[in-house]
C-alpha positions, 0 to 999 in steps of 0.5 A: 529728356530733351526739349521738343523742338515744336509744340503744336496746339489747337485753340477751341477746346484745347488752348482756350478756356471755357470763356474762349480765352488763353489763361495766364498759365497757358500763356506763360507756359508757351512763352517759357517754351518759346524762350527755351528755343521751342517753336510754338505753332497754332493748328486750328480749324479757325480762319486766320482772321479769328486765329491771329489775335490768339497767336499774337499772345505768345511767340508763334512760329506759324498759324495753321488755319482751316485744318491745314488749308491756309498757313501763315509762317513767321518771316514768310511774306505769302501764306501757304495755301493748299486749295481744293480745285474747282472741278473736285469741289463741284463733284463733292457738292453734287454728291453731298446734295444728293445724299443730304438734301438739307445741306447748304454750302460755304467756302473759306478762301483764307481771307474771306467767307462766302456762302450760298443761300441754303447755308444757315449761319451757325449761331456763334458766327458773326454775320459780319464775317460773311463777305458775300451770299450767292444764289446756289452752290455753282455760283458760290464755287465760281465766285469764291477763290481759292476754295481753301475749305468747303463747308457743308451744314445741315440743321436737320441731321446730327453731325455724326450722321452727317459725317458718316453719310458724307464720307460714304458719298464723297470720302474719295474726293476730300478730307472730311472732318468736323470740329464740334457738335454743330452739324457742320462738316469741313472739307479740304483737298485730299491729304490736306489736314492739320497733320500733313501741313504740320509735317510740311512745316516741320520738314522745312524746319528740319524737325522730326515727328518724334520731336513734336508735341501736339494738343487737340480735342476733336476729330479734326485734330487726330491727324496732327496728334497721331503724326506728332511723336507725343499727341495729347488728347484733352480730358474734355476731348471727343470720344474718338480721341480719348478711346484707348485704341487711339493711342494718345496721351492724356492732358487735363481739360482745357478748363484746367489749363491742360496745355500749360500744365503738360508744357510745364511738366515737359520743361521741368523734365528737360 
């Protein structure tokens, strides 16, 4: 069996262990794959500022951030930005504000994060990452440029209920997903997701989907896992990914070096 030409991996809940670190086994497996000529790509919801350090622990051909909205490619001076236009962002905010009165909004530009006053920071987020606090969503969208990713957060609704409501209210205007159980939704321009950006990169590299192996654990990974020829859901993944109907392969959990173990097996078979 030939080696894959690209290995794409999510970070949190996938490549990172329960302490938020890349284990020695995972790191070694990715190093070995890269040395064998495989392009390794990080595909994450994280912004570049918190993803780039992890990508520096092994040879990394690209860091796809913000669920595909902001990508840094090795050897390319400028990032690939797939932003949400301001008019659409304004309509999304209006619809979600009506459907979810408790919602607050934030914007990731790719280099900075801004929020409006109604947006309550997640407990795990470093306040130092907030570049500015605006009075309301209108001021937020006027100030933050580009709108690489729009965040909607509520502390009064579960993420599953929030997701269903948001899709019904604005699913025709944006790509809507989530990456954890915190009531935080990620909204990108229509068609912008991990899978579509990974596909763009692979097209540039002349790599077919069948030559790609991808790993993930949350609904925001579904697009990359189903696009790749071999998509692996971690054993600890969200039920939407482990459901047999999703048709995904299974990797051991992130606490058991799942990515490294699968990559080792792939290399051994090649």
